[in-house]
C-alpha positions in Angstrom: 15.7 13.6 28.5 15.0 12.5 32.0 13.1 9.2 32.2 10.5 10.8 34.4 9.5 13.2 31.6 9.6 10.5 29.0 7.3 8.3 31.0 4.8 11.1 31.3 4.5 11.7 27.5 5.4 8.5 25.7 3.5 5.2 25.8 3.8 1.8 24.2 2.6 1.3 20.7 1.1 -2.0 19.8 0.0 -3.3 16.4 1.7 -2.1 13.2 1.9 -5.1 10.9 -1.5 -6.6 10.3 -3.4 -3.8 12.1 -3.1 -0.1 12.7 -1.0 1.1 15.7 -3.0 0.8 19.0 -2.9 2.7 22.3 -5.2 3.0 25.3 -7.2 6.2 26.1 -9.1 7.1 29.2 -12.3 8.9 28.2 -14.6 10.1 30.9 -13.2 7.4 33.2 -13.7 4.6 30.6 -10.7 2.9 29.0 -10.7 2.3 25.2 -8.2 0.7 22.9 -8.0 2.8 19.8 -6.3 2.9 16.5 -3.8 5.7 16.0 -4.4 7.3 12.7 -2.4 10.1 11.1 -4.9 10.1 8.2 -7.9 11.4 10.1 -8.7 14.0 12.7 -11.5 13.1 15.0 -11.6 10.8 18.1 -14.4 8.4 17.3 -15.8 6.1 20.0 -18.9 3.9 20.5 -21.6 5.2 22.8 -24.5 3.7 24.8 -27.0 1.7 22.7 -24.7 1.0 19.8 -25.4 -2.2 17.9 -23.1 -5.0 16.8 -20.6 -4.1 19.5 -19.3 -5.7 22.7 -17.0 -3.6 24.7 -16.6 -0.3 26.7 -19.0 2.5 25.7 -19.4 6.2 26.4 -22.2 6.9 28.8 -23.6 9.5 26.4 -27.2 9.5 25.2 -27.9 11.4 22.0 -28.8 14.9 23.0 -32.3 16.1 22.0 -32.0 17.7 18.6 -28.4 16.7 18.0 -27.6 16.3 14.3 -26.4 12.9 13.2 -23.9 12.5 10.4 -23.0 9.4 8.5 -19.8 7.8 7.2 -19.8 5.0 4.7 -16.7 2.9 3.6 -15.8 1.1 0.5 -16.7 -2.4 1.9 -20.2 -1.2 2.7 -19.6 -0.7 6.4 -20.4 2.6 8.1 -21.8 4.4 11.1 -23.9 7.3 12.4 -22.8 9.6 15.2 -22.9 13.0 16.8 -20.4 15.5 18.2 -19.7 15.6 21.9 -17.0 16.7 24.3 -15.4 14.9 27.3 -12.3 14.3 29.3 -9.6 12.5 27.3 -6.2 11.2 28.5 -3.5 8.9 27.1 -3.5 6.0 29.5 -0.3 5.7 31.6 0.7 9.3 30.9 0.0 12.8 32.0 -1.2 13.8 28.5 -4.8 14.8 29.1 -7.5 17.4 28.5 -10.7 18.0 30.5 -12.7 19.3 27.5 -11.8 17.6 24.2 -14.0 17.0 21.1 -15.1 13.6 20.1 -17.6 11.8 17.9 -20.0 9.4 19.6 -21.2 6.5 17.4 -24.8 5.5 18.1 -25.4 3.1 15.2 -23.2 1.0 12.8 -23.4 -1.6 10.2 -23.0 -5.3 11.0 -19.4 -5.3 9.7 -17.8 -2.4 11.7 -14.5 -1.0 10.7 -12.8 -0.1 14.0 -15.5 -0.4 16.7 -15.7 -4.2 17.1 -15.2 -4.1 20.8 -12.8 -7.0 20.8 -9.6 -5.9 19.0 -10.4 -2.2 18.7 -12.8 0.2 20.3 -12.3 3.4 18.4 -10.1 5.7 16.3 -7.8 8.5 17.3 -7.1 10.9 14.5 -3.9 13.0 14.6 -4.3 15.1 11.4 -5.0 18.8 11.2 -8.0 20.7 12.6 -9.2 21.6 9.1 -10.7 18.1 8.8 -12.4 18.1 12.1 -16.2 17.7 12.3 -16.3 19.4 15.7 -17.6 22.9 16.3 -15.7 25.2 18.6 -12.1 25.2 19.8 -10.0 23.2 20.3 -11.3 21.3 17.3 -9.2 18.1 17.8 -8.1 16.0 20.8 -4.4 16.7 20.0 -5.1 20.5 20.0 -6.9 20.1 23.3 -3.9 18.3 24.8 -1.6 21.1 23.6 -3.9 23.8 24.9 -4.0 22.1 28.3 -0.2 22.3 28.6 0.1 18.5 29.2 1.6 18.1 25.7 4.7 20.4 25.6 4.9 20.7 21.8 2.5 20.2 19.0 4.6 17.3 17.7 4.1 13.5 17.7 7.0 11.1 17.3 6.4 7.6 16.0 9.1 5.2 17.3 7.7 2.1 15.7 10.0 -0.9 15.3 10.1 -3.8 12.9 9.8 -7.5 13.5 11.6 -8.8 16.6 12.0 -5.2 17.9 8.2 -4.5 17.8 7.8 -4.7 21.5 10.1 -1.6 21.8 7.7 0.6 19.8 6.3 3.7 21.4 4.6 6.9 20.5 5.7 10.2 22.0 3.1 13.0 22.4 5.2 16.2 22.5 8.4 14.8 21.1 10.0 14.6 24.6 12.2 11.6 23.9 13.9 11.8 20.5 15.8 8.7 19.3 19.5 8.4 20.0 20.4 5.2 18.0 22.4 6.0 14.9 22.4 9.7 15.7 25.7 11.5 16.1 26.2 13.3 19.5 24.6 16.7 19.3 22.9 16.0 16.0 19.2 16.2 15.3 17.4 12.8 15.2 15.6 14.2 12.2 17.7 13.6 9.1 15.5 15.7 6.9 12.2 17.6 7.0 9.5 17.4 4.3 6.9 20.2 4.1 3.3 19.0 4.4 1.7 21.4 2.0 -2.0 20.6 2.7 -3.0 21.4 6.3 -5.5 18.6 6.2 -3.9 15.2 5.9 -0.2 14.7 6.4 1.0 14.9 2.8 4.4 15.3 1.1 5.5 16.4 -2.4 6.6 13.2 -4.0 8.8 13.7 -7.1 9.3 10.2 -8.3 9.7 6.5 -7.6 12.7 4.3 -8.4 13.1 0.6 -8.6 16.7 -0.6 -8.3 17.8 3.0 -8.7 16.0 3.5 -12.0 13.2 6.1 -12.2 9.9 4.3 -13.0 7.3 6.9 -12.1 7.5 10.7 -12.0 4.7 12.4 -10.2 2.9 15.6 -11.3 1.6 18.4 -9.1 -1.8 16.7 -9.3 -0.5 13.6 -7.4 -1.3 13.5 -3.7 1.0 11.5 -1.4 -0.3 10.8 2.1 1.8 9.6 5.0 -0.6 7.4 6.9 0.0 5.4 10.1 -3.2 3.4 9.6 -2.6 2.0 6.1 -0.8 -1.3 6.5 1.1 -1.1 3.2 2.3 1.1 0.4 0.0 2.1 -2.5 1.8 3.2 -5.6 0.8 3.9 -9.2 0.5 1.1 -11.8 3.8 2.0 -13.5 5.7 1.7 -10.2 3.9 -1.5 -9.2 4.5 -3.2 -12.6 8.2 -2.1 -12.6 8.7 -3.6 -9.2 7.1 -6.9 -10.3 9.4 -6.8 -13.4 12.4 -6.1 -11.2 11.6 -9.0 -8.8 11.3 -11.4 -11.8 14.5 -10.2 -13.4 16.4 -10.4 -10.2 16.0 -14.2 -10.1 15.2 -14.0 -6.4 12.3 -16.4 -6.6 13.0 -20.1 -6.8 9.8 -20.9 -8.6 9.0 -22.1 -12.1 8.8 -19.6 -14.9 5.1 -20.0 -15.4 4.4 -19.2 -11.7 6.9 -16.4 -11.1 4.6 -13.5 -11.9 1.9 -15.0 -9.6 4.5 -15.6 -6.9 5.8 -12.0 -7.1 2.4 -10.5 -6.9 1.5 -12.8 -3.9 4.7 -11.8 -2.2 4.0 -8.1 -2.5 0.4 -8.5 -1.5 1.0 -10.4 1.7 -0.3 -13.7 0.4 -0.8 -16.6 2.9 2.0 -18.3 0.9 5.0 -17.5 2.9 8.2 -16.0 1.5 10.0 -19.2 2.8 7.7 -21.3 0.5 8.7 -19.1 -2.4 12.4 -19.6 -1.8 13.1 -15.9 -1.7 16.8 -14.8 -2.0 16.4 -11.5 -0.2 19.7 -10.1 -1.3 18.8 -10.3 -5.0 15.5 -8.4 -4.7 15.5 -4.8 -5.9 15.2 -1.7 -3.8 12.2 0.7 -3.9 12.9 4.4 -3.5 10.8 7.6 -3.1 12.2 11.0 -3.9 10.5 13.7 -1.8 10.8 17.5 -1.7 12.6 18.7 1.5 12.4 22.0 3.2 15.9 22.9 2.0 16.3 25.4 -0.9 18.6 25.0 -3.9 21.5 27.4 -3.3 21.3 28.2 -7.0 17.6 29.0 -7.0 15.9 29.9 -3.7 12.5 29.2 -5.2 13.3 25.5 -5.6 13.2 22.9 -2.9 15.9 20.2 -2.9 14.8 16.6 -3.0 15.8 13.7 -0.6 15.3 10.0 -1.1 14.1 7.2 1.1 15.4 3.9 0.0 13.6 0.7 1.2 15.0 -2.8 0.9 12.7 -5.8 0.3 12.3 -6.5 4.0 10.7 -3.1 4.3 8.4 -3.0 1.3 7.5 -6.7 1.9 6.2 -7.4 5.4 7.3 -11.0 5.9 5.2 -11.7 9.0 1.8 -10.2 8.2 -0.6 -9.5 5.4 -0.4 -6.2 3.6 2.6 -4.8 1.9 2.5 -3.1 -1.5 -0.4 -2.5 -3.8 -1.3 -1.0 -7.2 -3.2 2.3 -7.0 -3.7 5.1 -9.5 -1.7 8.2 -10.6 -4.0 10.4 -8.6 -2.6 9.6 -5.2 0.0 7.5 -3.3 -0.1 6.3 0.3 3.0 5.6 2.3 1.9 3.6 5.2 3.1 1.3 8.0 6.2 0.0 6.2 7.7 3.5 6.5 6.5 3.9 10.1 8.0 0.6 11.2 11.4 1.3 9.8 12.0 5.1 10.3 11.6 7.6 13.1 8.7 9.8 11.8 7.9 13.1 13.5 4.6 14.8 12.7 5.1 18.6 13.4 1.6 19.9 13.4 2.7 23.5 14.3 5.2 23.9 11.4 3.3 21.8 8.9 6.1 19.4 8.2 7.1 15.8 8.6 10.5 14.7 9.9 12.3 11.5 8.9 15.2 9.9 10.7 16.9 6.6 11.6 14.5 4.1 13.1 15.0 1.8 16.0 16.1 -1.1 13.7 19.1 0.9 12.5 21.5 -0.1 15.3 23.8 -3.1 15.3 22.1 -6.3 14.4 19.9 -4.8 11.7 19.0 -7.4 9.1 20.3 -5.3 6.1 21.5 -1.9 5.1 18.0 -0.5 4.7 16.1 1.8 4.9 18.4 4.6 3.8 17.8 8.4 3.8 19.8 10.1 1.1 20.4 13.8 1.9 18.7 16.6 -0.1 20.1 17.3 -3.5 18.9 18.8 -6.8 16.2 16.8 -8.5 16.4 15.6 -12.0 13.1 17.3 -12.5 14.8 20.6 -11.4 13.1 20.6 -8.0 9.8 21.9 -6.8 9.1 25.6 -6.6 8.2 27.2 -3.3 4.6 28.2 -2.6 1.5 27.1 -0.8 -0.3 24.2 -2.4 -4.0 23.9 -2.6 -5.4 21.0 -0.5 -5.7 18.2 -3.1 -7.9 16.2 -0.9 -10.5 18.8 0.1 -13.2 17.0 -1.8 -12.9 14.0 0.5 -14.7 16.0 3.2 -14.0 16.7 6.9 -13.6 14.1 9.6 -13.3 11.0 7.3 -10.9 8.6 8.9 -8.2 6.9 6.8 -10.0 3.7 7.5 -12.4 5.0 4.9 -9.6 4.9 2.4 -9.0 1.1 2.4 -10.6 -1.3 0.0 -12.8 -3.8 1.8 -11.7 -7.3 2.4 -12.7 -9.9 4.9 -12.4 -8.3 8.3 -10.9 -5.2 6.7 -11.6 -1.5 6.1 -11.3 -0.1 2.7 -9.8 2.8 0.7 -13.3 3.8 0.0 -13.2 7.5 -0.3 -10.0 7.8 -2.3 -9.2 4.4 -3.9 -12.6 3.1 -4.8 -13.5 6.5 -6.3 -10.4 6.3 -8.4 -11.2 2.7 -9.5 -8.3 0.9 -7.8 -8.7 -2.7 -6.7 -7.0 -3.2 -3.4 -7.2 -5.6 -0.4 -6.1 -4.7 3.1 -6.3 -6.5 6.5 -6.7 -4.3 9.5 
């Protein structure tokens, strides 16, 4: 792909460890730094007169008679806003639309989630139009960019990079510059596609979770698994979490006393201020964590069954060693695969075809710290696969337009898993 085209569609991607990914948008000639969220749909920005905020604002007064709607998060924060439209462009690119939908926040609580004005000034949702709060068409900013012709395909490529490579991260609106590292000449950068059965959030059909290659949790059709660029960790059911703690302890990877090993293992997973170096971690001894997911490839022996593929994470992926937030215990009702996946794999969100592509990330080339992550090609599942067919939206009850920031449990300076996790009774802490 010529560099000139790449530079028009792809821009640098900041954040990614202790915060959501961040980019700049030009909205009605005003620049905003916004979180990039695959777990929500609307573009949400502060407008004139908003309280507890110091930063750029939309010059939009509330129209007479405009209906306000409210969003409340698990940590008690929230806001009120109204629907509007404006010109929205990705700063430093030619991706733009003259008439795009947005939500203007006019009032918020004293502990705002993503409109602090200092670190972040709004939220850009990438999910499907079915969650949009906007009336009319296009119903999302991404759809407006596609309709304008400035985004050549309704696909978004995350080229996020881990650790020392973080400055090489970028996001590609239109998938104009697919990755080349670790990809054979002429081969697709996407190793495997996973159908996203619910055209709301980006979800996958997760079959099971393995620790050190041993199945520790098998998921039912009632389980919802969300691929979320704005959750800075992994949220797994209790059985998987406890099995991973047990695997860490039995691996003898922690140089701590027997009485403190359980506490040390939990702290290590949860991004405790106690550093891995202080715990004397032997990384090579720690177990792997694997997720079996339904692909879009059919079993040759039964065309009604999708083959499964496996993403294998090493400890340096499921434990983020330079920031808070890594892996947490949730419920059997849902699972969230967040930034640890995005930072270590090429992830392509195909909004047209309703699927998610996974391929080698930018850390796969020579000099990678270990052999992970790995993508194991589609094969028949021990559970005999998943039958074809359209799945009902398992998250419809969450309601339209609720950003994934609403799904994080509140902590100091954090947003919470309010809508999904708190309702399910999980106890989680995240730092945005």
